[in-house]
Each structure stands twice: as structure tokens, then as C-alpha cells.
PLY file of the C-alpha trace (Angstrom):
ply
format ascii 1.0
element vertex 241
property float x
property float y
property float z
element edge 240
property int vertex1
property int vertex2
end_header
0.00 0.00 0.00
2.95 2.34 0.47
3.33 2.51 -3.29
-0.12 4.02 -3.62
0.48 6.92 -1.24
3.85 8.18 -2.46
4.01 11.67 -4.00
3.64 11.72 -7.78
6.70 13.94 -8.16
9.67 12.14 -6.68
11.59 14.18 -4.14
8.62 16.41 -3.26
6.47 16.20 -0.17
2.77 15.91 -0.89
-0.05 15.98 1.60
-2.56 13.17 1.02
-5.94 14.37 -0.18
-9.04 12.95 1.55
-10.61 10.17 -0.50
-14.03 11.83 -0.19
-12.70 15.03 -1.78
-11.20 13.10 -4.69
-14.46 11.20 -5.23
-16.40 14.47 -5.14
-14.11 16.02 -7.76
-14.33 12.96 -10.00
-18.11 12.77 -9.76
-18.44 16.50 -10.41
-16.49 16.22 -13.64
-18.22 12.99 -14.67
-21.71 14.42 -14.21
-20.98 17.83 -15.76
-19.27 16.45 -18.86
-21.49 13.37 -19.11
-24.49 15.59 -19.78
-22.82 16.60 -23.05
-23.81 13.17 -24.34
-27.24 14.68 -25.00
-25.69 17.06 -27.51
-23.79 14.26 -29.21
-26.86 12.03 -29.41
-28.91 14.79 -31.00
-26.11 15.80 -33.38
-25.45 12.23 -34.43
-29.11 11.49 -35.08
-29.38 14.73 -37.05
-26.44 13.72 -39.24
-28.25 10.56 -40.35
-26.82 7.92 -38.01
-29.23 5.45 -36.45
-29.68 5.11 -32.70
-27.62 1.87 -32.54
-24.81 3.44 -34.60
-24.80 6.48 -32.32
-24.66 4.36 -29.18
-21.88 2.12 -30.54
-19.79 5.22 -31.25
-20.05 6.34 -27.63
-19.44 2.85 -26.28
-16.36 2.10 -28.37
-14.84 5.47 -29.24
-15.59 7.38 -26.02
-13.76 10.58 -26.84
-16.16 13.44 -27.34
-14.10 15.63 -29.67
-13.49 12.78 -32.11
-17.14 11.75 -32.01
-18.37 15.27 -32.73
-15.78 15.65 -35.50
-16.95 12.42 -37.12
-20.67 13.16 -37.12
-20.04 16.80 -38.03
-18.11 15.74 -41.13
-20.83 13.27 -42.06
-23.51 15.91 -41.59
-21.59 18.18 -43.94
-21.63 15.52 -46.66
-18.06 14.34 -46.13
-16.75 10.94 -47.17
-17.15 8.41 -44.30
-13.52 7.26 -44.57
-12.23 10.83 -44.57
-14.45 11.66 -41.59
-13.21 8.60 -39.71
-9.57 9.46 -40.49
-10.01 12.99 -39.15
-11.63 11.68 -35.97
-8.82 9.15 -35.55
-6.04 11.73 -35.79
-7.88 14.01 -33.37
-8.04 11.13 -30.88
-4.32 10.40 -31.18
-3.68 12.95 -28.42
-5.04 10.40 -25.94
-2.02 8.22 -26.66
0.24 10.97 -25.33
-1.94 11.26 -22.23
-1.50 7.54 -21.76
2.29 7.83 -21.70
2.09 10.15 -18.69
-0.75 8.35 -16.92
1.03 5.01 -17.16
3.75 6.45 -14.94
1.38 8.21 -12.56
-1.06 5.34 -12.03
1.40 2.43 -12.33
-1.47 -0.02 -12.84
-0.99 -3.79 -13.10
-0.44 -5.01 -16.64
-3.70 -6.97 -16.68
-5.69 -3.79 -15.94
-3.98 -1.42 -18.39
-5.89 -2.44 -21.58
-9.21 -1.73 -19.84
-8.01 1.52 -18.25
-6.72 2.74 -21.62
-10.31 3.12 -22.84
-10.84 5.82 -20.21
-7.74 7.86 -21.05
-9.38 11.10 -22.19
-9.09 14.82 -21.46
-11.19 14.80 -18.30
-9.73 11.72 -16.60
-6.23 12.98 -17.38
-6.93 16.41 -15.86
-8.43 14.95 -12.67
-5.64 12.39 -12.31
-2.77 14.83 -12.78
-4.32 17.25 -10.28
-3.89 14.71 -7.45
-0.90 14.84 -5.07
-0.42 11.09 -4.48
-0.72 7.87 -6.44
-3.61 6.65 -4.30
-5.69 9.77 -4.94
-4.70 9.69 -8.64
-6.02 6.16 -8.98
-9.25 7.05 -7.18
-9.73 10.19 -9.29
-9.09 8.33 -12.53
-11.48 5.51 -11.65
-14.34 7.65 -10.34
-14.11 10.09 -13.24
-13.86 7.30 -15.80
-16.75 5.24 -14.46
-19.16 8.13 -13.87
-18.37 9.82 -17.17
-18.54 6.60 -19.22
-21.89 5.55 -17.74
-23.53 8.98 -17.96
-22.09 9.81 -21.40
-23.50 6.62 -22.89
-26.85 7.00 -21.13
-27.34 10.59 -22.29
-26.15 9.65 -25.79
-28.99 7.13 -25.98
-31.53 9.60 -24.61
-30.35 12.33 -26.97
-30.53 10.06 -30.01
-34.01 8.82 -29.07
-35.36 12.27 -28.30
-33.51 14.29 -30.93
-36.64 15.95 -32.27
-38.04 16.72 -28.83
-34.78 18.22 -27.50
-34.30 20.47 -30.51
-31.32 22.81 -30.74
-28.67 21.77 -28.21
-27.04 25.20 -28.41
-30.10 26.64 -26.63
-29.46 24.27 -23.71
-25.73 24.93 -23.61
-24.97 21.20 -23.29
-22.29 21.34 -25.97
-20.31 23.80 -23.85
-20.35 21.77 -20.61
-17.38 19.56 -21.46
-14.95 22.31 -22.56
-15.99 24.54 -19.65
-15.30 21.84 -17.05
-11.99 20.92 -18.66
-10.82 24.55 -18.65
-11.86 24.90 -15.01
-9.68 21.89 -14.17
-6.76 23.06 -16.28
-6.53 26.68 -15.11
-5.28 25.98 -11.55
-2.55 23.70 -12.98
-0.92 26.62 -14.87
1.47 27.54 -12.07
4.62 28.65 -13.90
5.25 31.52 -16.29
6.15 29.06 -19.06
2.87 27.14 -18.66
0.84 30.35 -18.81
2.89 31.53 -21.79
1.97 28.33 -23.66
-1.71 28.49 -22.65
-2.27 32.04 -23.92
-1.31 31.50 -27.59
-2.94 28.05 -27.53
-6.27 29.62 -26.58
-5.80 32.38 -29.16
-5.03 29.86 -31.91
-7.90 27.56 -30.98
-10.53 30.28 -30.78
-9.22 32.28 -33.73
-9.21 29.32 -36.10
-12.52 27.87 -34.93
-14.66 29.73 -37.52
-12.42 28.88 -40.49
-11.23 25.29 -39.93
-13.16 22.02 -39.69
-14.16 20.77 -36.26
-11.26 19.33 -34.27
-8.51 20.87 -36.39
-8.15 24.07 -34.29
-7.30 21.92 -31.27
-4.47 20.26 -33.17
-3.14 23.59 -34.44
-3.27 25.01 -30.90
-0.73 22.37 -29.88
1.84 24.33 -31.91
1.88 26.90 -29.08
4.27 24.73 -27.04
7.12 24.52 -29.62
6.55 28.20 -30.47
7.13 29.27 -26.87
10.14 26.97 -26.49
11.65 28.41 -29.67
11.20 31.99 -28.45
12.69 31.09 -25.06
15.68 29.49 -26.75
16.31 32.56 -28.90
16.05 34.80 -25.81
18.55 32.71 -23.84
21.07 32.74 -26.68
20.86 36.56 -26.93
21.48 37.14 -23.23
25.05 38.23 -22.38
27.11 35.59 -20.63
0 1
1 2
2 3
3 4
4 5
5 6
6 7
7 8
8 9
9 10
10 11
11 12
12 13
13 14
14 15
15 16
16 17
17 18
18 19
19 20
20 21
21 22
22 23
23 24
24 25
25 26
26 27
27 28
28 29
29 30
30 31
31 32
32 33
33 34
34 35
35 36
36 37
37 38
38 39
39 40
40 41
41 42
42 43
43 44
44 45
45 46
46 47
47 48
48 49
49 50
50 51
51 52
52 53
53 54
54 55
55 56
56 57
57 58
58 59
59 60
60 61
61 62
62 63
63 64
64 65
65 66
66 67
67 68
68 69
69 70
70 71
71 72
72 73
73 74
74 75
75 76
76 77
77 78
78 79
79 80
80 81
81 82
82 83
83 84
84 85
85 86
86 87
87 88
88 89
89 90
90 91
91 92
92 93
93 94
94 95
95 96
96 97
97 98
98 99
99 100
100 101
101 102
102 103
103 104
104 105
105 106
106 107
107 108
108 109
109 110
110 111
111 112
112 113
113 114
114 115
115 116
116 117
117 118
118 119
119 120
120 121
121 122
122 123
123 124
124 125
125 126
126 127
127 128
128 129
129 130
130 131
131 132
132 133
133 134
134 135
135 136
136 137
137 138
138 139
139 140
140 141
141 142
142 143
143 144
144 145
145 146
146 147
147 148
148 149
149 150
150 151
151 152
152 153
153 154
154 155
155 156
156 157
157 158
158 159
159 160
160 161
161 162
162 163
163 164
164 165
165 166
166 167
167 168
168 169
169 170
170 171
171 172
172 173
173 174
174 175
175 176
176 177
177 178
178 179
179 180
180 181
181 182
182 183
183 184
184 185
185 186
186 187
187 188
188 189
189 190
190 191
191 192
192 193
193 194
194 195
195 196
196 197
197 198
198 199
199 200
200 201
201 202
202 203
203 204
204 205
205 206
206 207
207 208
208 209
209 210
210 211
211 212
212 213
213 214
214 215
215 216
216 217
217 218
218 219
219 220
220 221
221 222
222 223
223 224
224 225
225 226
226 227
227 228
228 229
229 230
230 231
231 232
232 233
233 234
234 235
235 236
236 237
237 238
238 239
239 240
């Protein structure tokens, strides 16, 4: 059990977080973001997918941005293979999350294939916000379970009641996921470098949103990190020694 309570950052002291607080945080994220499944169910049904097809997407893909990108491309008359390829590349970011979470969670090998299905934006944010391995594992599990169950349930309800729900923008359900994720991310921007990367990333993402297909602005926003590192490198080289 000692392995589960060690600080995530070796060499740093970390105060254990009460299990109840971690569960509360995980459930809060799971419920808030899970409601966005309504928006996906309605959008998917409106793009021509059947209820079973919509539900299978949520069950097997389970990454909201890729799902919305896929059905959005189909709704716009895009080729199914092209739409699927775009959704796939948008979901590749989860593989990079997995590289970090594998070190943080240190799960048994038999469990990793199942846990990998829950490696998404929200579970990553909750997990990395925890001070110890024990709380990280609890946060990951609670967020993953609650979000997976509610996302799939609301996807089904949204697909079945697409006509009755109407325009999801009027309900604001499509904004719940990004809003919660930003609320989790903001307190983690502690250093000047992290804030310097976040600012242009937000500017790129929002600025390109009206002119690029869904999902692409997020990928372009990732260029903010190498841009900031490049500028920092040039600044260091110019400083007198």
C-alpha cells in the first residue's frame, strides 16, 4: 500500500488528499461532462446515423471531440472514410496522455488495456491534479466510471429524443465539457512558461474555430508549445554571458 500513497513527483512532499474530496471532484467532472452526451446524441441522429450506430460510437470510441468531428463531417456531406480518419487523428492525443498516466497510475499489466479506454481529457486532468498515487487512482477511476456511464446514457436519450430536444445550443450542453476541462486546467498553470503556452494556444484555438473544420483548431493550438520553447531558446542565446 505504500506505493499508492507516495508523491507523484519524486523528491517532493505531498499531503494526502481525503478520499471523499477526490471522489467528489471525479463525480463533479463525470456528471458535468457526461451531460454533453445529449448534444452528441442529438447531433449524431441529425447527421443521419441510427440510434444503434450512435450508441456504438459512444461505447467504443468514447472521446467526445473525435465523435463530434466524425458526425459533423458526415452531416456536412463528407466521405465516411475521410471523416473517420479525421476523428482518428484528433483522438491520437489520448495516446500521449497515456504515456504520462502510465507512470502516474502504475497499474498492473492486466488492468492497463481496460483503463486505456478511459484515457481522455477529463480523466487525465483529474488524475494529474492529485498529489499522491492513491488519490490519482481514485480520481481516474471515479471520473472514468461516472463519465462513461452517464455519457452513454445521455447519448442514448439524446438520439431517441432528438426531435423533442431540438437545438442543443439553446441548452448549452455542448459547452459543458470544454468549460469543465478549462476549469480543471486553469489551476494547474502555475509557472510563467505554462501560462505563456496556454495564452497562444487559446488564441489559436478560438481564432481558427470559424475557419477550420471541427477538431482541427485543437491540433493547431498544440503548436503553441514549440513556439514558446523556440522563443525562449532565442532569448537565452541573446542574453550576455
